[in-house]
N, C-alpha and C positions, 0 to 999 in steps of 0.2 A: 443492520447494526452499523455498517460503515456510514450510511446516509445519516442515520440518527446522530452518530458521533460528530459528523461534519456540521450538522445543524446546531448541535449543542455547543460545539466550539465556536461557531459563528455567533451564537447568541451570547457567549461569555467573553469572547476576545475581540479586540479591535486593533489589529496589527497590519503590517504591510504585506507585500507579495514577492515571492522569489521567482525570477524568470529563467535564469540559467544556472543549473546546478554546478557548473564548472567554475562560476565566479566565486569570489569570497562571499560567504553567506553570513548575513547578520540575522539576529533573532527576529527582527521586524520584517524580514522578507518572506516568512513562511505563512503568514496569516492569509486566509482565504484559499489556501491550497493544502490544507492539512490532510484531506483524504488522498490527494495525489501523492504526497510525500510518504504518507503512511503506507499506501499500497506499494510504492516503489521500494521503501526501506525495509519492508517485511520480506522481500525476496531473498531467499537464503542461498541462491545458486548462481546469480549472475551479476552481482555488484562489483564494480571496479574499485581500485584503490581510491580514486577521486570520489566515487560514489560513497565509499565508506566515510570519508571526511565530511561530506555533506550530511549523510544520515546520522553521523555522530553529533553534528551540530543540531540537527532536527530533534534528536533524542533529548539533548540538553534543553532545547526550546520547549519541548513538551513537559519535561521535568520542572522547568521554571514555572510554566503555566499551571502545572499540577500543584506546586507549592502555593501559588496564588489562590487556586481554588480551595486548597486546604485552609488557608487563612480566612477566606470568605466563609467557608463552612463553620469555622470557629466563631466568627462574628455572628453569623446567622443563628448558630446554636445558642450563643449568649443572649441574643435578642429573644429567641424563643423561650429560653429559661426564665428570663425576666418577665415576659408576658404571661407565662404560665403561673409564675409566682403571684403576679398582680391579679390574675384571673381567680386563683384560689382564694386570695384575700377578699375579693369582691363577692365571691360565692359564699364565703363565710359571713360577710356582712349582710348579704341578701337573706341568708337563712335566719339570721338574728332578726332582721326586719320582718320577715314573714311570721316569725314566732310572736313578735310584738303586735303585729296586725291581728293575728288570731286572738291574742289576749285582749286587746282593746275592743275587737269586734264582739268578743264574749261579754266584756263589761258593758258595752253599748246595748247588747241584747238584754242583759239583766236590768239595766236602767229603763229601757223602753218597756220591759215587762212590769217593773215597779210603777212607772208612770201610768201605764194602762190600768193597773190595779187601783191606784189612787183615783183615777178618773171614775172607775166603777164605784168606789167607796163614796166619793163626793156626790156622784149622781144618786146613789142610794140614800145618803143622808139628806140631800136636797129634796128628794121625793118624799121622804118621811116628814121633813119639816114642812113641806108644802101641804102635806095631808093634815098635819096638826093645825096649821094656820087656817086651813080650810074649815076644819071642824070647829075651831074657835070662832071663826067668822060666822059659821052656821049658828052657833049658840047665840051670838050677838043678834044676828038678823032674825032668828026664830024666837027670841025671848027666852031661850033656855038658860042664858046666863043669869037671868033673874031667879030662875028656879034654883040654880046652883047657890046663889047668894042666900035666898030665903030658906033653903033647906039646911043651911049651916046651923048647927046647934048653938053656936056662940060666935061672938065677934072674932075671937082668936082663930077659931076653925075657918071662918070666912077668910081671914087674912092668910092663913096657911094655904087654903085652896088657891087663892089668887096668886100668892107667891110661888107655889108649885108650878102653876101654869106658866108664869113668867120665867122661872128658873129653867124649866124644861125647854122653853123656846130659846132662851139665851144660851143654854148648853149646846143645843143643836147648831146654833149659829157659830159658836166658838169652835165646835168640832169641825164644822164645814170650813171655817177660816183656817184652822190648823192643817186640815187636809190640803187646802189650797196652797198654803205656804210650803208644805212638804212637796207638793207637785211642782211648785215654782222652783224650789231648790233642786229637785231632780232634773227638771228641764234645763236649768242652767248647767248642771253637771253633764247632762246629755250633750249640750252644745260644746262644752270643753272636750269631752271625750270624742265627739264627732270631729272636732278640729284636729285632735291628735291623730285620729284615724285617717283623716284626709292628708295630713302631713306625712304620715307613714306610707300612705298609698303613693304619694308623689315620690318619696324616697325609694320605694319599691320599684316604681317605674324607671327612675333614673339608674338605679343599680342594675335592673334587668337590661336596660339599654347598654350600660357599660359592660355588663357580662357578655352580651351578644357581640359588642364591638371587639372586646378582647379575644373572644372565641374566634371571630373571623380573622383577627390579626394573627392569632396563633396558627390557624389553618394556613394562612398565607405564608408565614415563616416556615411551617412544616413542608409546604409545597415547594418553596424555594430551596429548602434544605435537601429535599428528595432529588430535585433537579441537579443541584450542585454535587450531591453524592454520586448521581448517575454519571455526570461528567468526569468526576474524579475516578470512578471505577473504570470508565472507558479509557481514560488516560493511562491508568495502571496496566490495563490489558494491552493497549497499543504499545506503551513503552516497553513492557516485558517482551512483546513479540519483536519489536525493533531491536532491542538490545540482544535478544537471542540471535536474530538475523545478523547483527554486526559481529557477534562472536563466531558464528558459523562461517560467515564470509571471510573474516580475518584468518581463520584456520585454513579455509580453502585457498585463499590467496597465498598464505605462507607456504602451504604445501606445494602450490604451483611454482612459486619462486624457488623453493628448495629443489623441486623436480627439474626446473630449468638449469639451476646451478649444477646439479648432478649430471644432467645431460651434457652440459658444456664441459664439465670435468671429464666425463667419459669420452667425449669427442676428442679432447686434447690427449687423453691417455692413449686412445686408439691411433691418433696421428703419430705420437711418439713411438708407439710399438711398430708402426709401419716404417717409420724412418730407421729404427734400429734394425728391423728385418732387412731393409734394403741394403744397409751397410754391411750386414753379415753374409749377404748372398752374392758378394762380388767374386771374381775369379782371378787367378794368377797363372802365369806360364814362364818357362825359361828354356834356352837351347844353346849348343856349342859346335864348333868345327875344328879339325886337326890341321897338320902341316905336312908338307912333302919335301924330300931331299933327294938329290941324285949324286952319285959318286962314280968311282971307276967301275964301270960295268954293272952298277946296281942301283937300284932305287928302292926306296922304302916309303911307304905311306901309312899313315894311320888316320883314322877319322872316326869320329863318333858324334853322335847327336843324342841328345836326351831332352826330355820335356817332363815337366811335372805340373800338375794343376790340381786344384782341389776346391771343393765347395762344401759348405756345411749349412744345415738348416735345422731350426727347432720347431717342433710342431706342438700345438696345444689342442685340447679337445674342442671341437667345433660345436658350440651350443647355439641353437637358433630357435626362434619361436617359443611358444609356451611349453612345448615338449622339452626344449633345451633348458628352460628354467627348472623343470622337474629334474632333468638329468644332472644339472649343476648342483642342485640342492641335495640330491641323493648321493652325489660324490663326496659330500661332507658329512654323511651319516656317521655318527660316532665321534665327531670332533668335540672338543671341550667347549663348555659354555663359560663365557667371561662377559660380565656386564660392560657394555660399550664396545664389545668386540665386533669388528667388521670384516674379519677374514685375513688371510685366506685359511687359517687353521683354527682360529677361535672366533666365536660368534655370540652375540645375544640374539633375541628373536627377530628384531627388525633388521639387525645387521646381516643375518642370514638371508632374509628376504631381499634386501638391497643388493647383496653380493650376487645372489643367484640370478636376479634380473639383469644385473650388469653384464654377466657372462653371455646373456642372450642379446645384449645390445640395447637394453631398455633401461632408461634412467628413472628411478623412483626416489622419493624423499627418504631421509634417514630414519625418522622415528615412527612409531606406531601411529600416533595421532595424525601426523602429516601424511603418512601413507593412506590412512583411512579417508581423509578429506580430499586427497588428490586423485583417488581411483574412481572408477565408475562402479557403483554398487549394483550387484546382480542378485537375482533370487536363487539361481542354481549355479553352483561353481563348476568350472571346467578345470582340468589339470593345468597347473600353472597359476591359477587365480589365488589370491590371498584369502585367508580365513582370519577374521578378527574376533577377539574374545573380550568379554567384559567380566573380570573376575572380582573386582572390588567396587563396583558401582560406576566404573568408567572404563574406557579403553585401556587395556593393560598388556595385551599379548597378540601376536600374529604368527601364523604359520603358512605353509604353502600346500595347497591342495594337490594331491598326486593321483587322485582317482580312487575308485572303489571305497568311497567314504573314508579315506585316510588322508592324513596330512603329515608333513615333516616339519619339525620346528626345533629351535634351540630352547629347551624347556627350562633347565636350571643348572646350577653347578653340579648337582648330584646326578643329573640325567644326561647332560650334554645334548648333542643333536640326535634326535631319534624320531621314529615314525610312530604316530598315535592314531587311534580310531575315533572318528566323530560319533560313532555309536556309543562310545563310553559316556555314561550319564554325566560325569563331571564336565567334560568338554561340550556335550550336546546342550546342557542347560545354560551354558555361558557364551554361546555363539552370538556375536553382535551383528555380523553380516559378512558378505562375501564381496571382494573387490577385484575388478579387472583393469589391467593396464594394457594398452596397445603399444 
């Protein structure tokens, strides 16, 4: 997927190259190294503050390219829609042309059938006429025509007989001529219909070629659209992963910065306590001597010495290590819950955790979220580790594990600081994880 993403980016983008992440990064510097920066910026555990700045710019770079791809997709989709519309119109025209060709072809077949029938009729009439002429010629050549004339009962009958023969022959000729004219008319119509058919066939060929060209063009646009969509989807996935990494690293860095501030504050507090302890542990002393006198036969003396000295010291419980964290937390069992409370007598959940760790000399951030991102997550808690809870869809609560599947926490204003069991279904179903601090 990463390789494919890089190839797709290389195919769609033509930008510059970034060489040093610490330099001021311009959008044109990332081209050609998308895979490298994607891999780097998806790391959720080791980005520095300067890395975050570079990766934030890289995310903006990808988002800009993604918008460009979206614009290209819209253009390609528009071209595809237009082509599909043209293709539908051509297919409709082609369907009409095919119907016209079928109709003309049917008409042509009817004409050709009629012409064939006329040819048959003409041939039949010509045969019959030829037979009559042959018979008449036989009468003439064989003298039988004389018999026809002589056998006539009267001159009128003779004329009628001669006229009948002539009329019959003339009728046959006229009939044949009429059939020939019909045939010629049909043949002329056949030529016209054939020309119409040929024109429609040419139109059909052109429309079919246009249909194929538009279909290929539509396939090409669809292929381009699929590739562009794949690039956009890869952008969305990578951008999402990078933005998530930026969020996680930002939280982690803030937590570490908060931890360092708390550690420095704790160090200063300890130094101040040591200085105060040194000034209170001083010592003082005082002493005196008397006088002597002598008189007539006596003397008296008095002397005395005295000293006084004192020292005072205040002692606080010595909490050390993770067992000390537990002891410190247990010492506050029953204290009131106050939102934002950080001790020594009122607490909220993260305030109790921070105060208890501070007593053991360990600095941790103030809030639940920062504590979560600053700690080392572990699968099995040990006494003194933190227990994080997700009660509303995100991190909302923290307690201190004290062993035996129990933890102590500042629950709410109605419960204060108290010990609860992780076996309780409410807490068991909302555990987000366990965190360890050294």
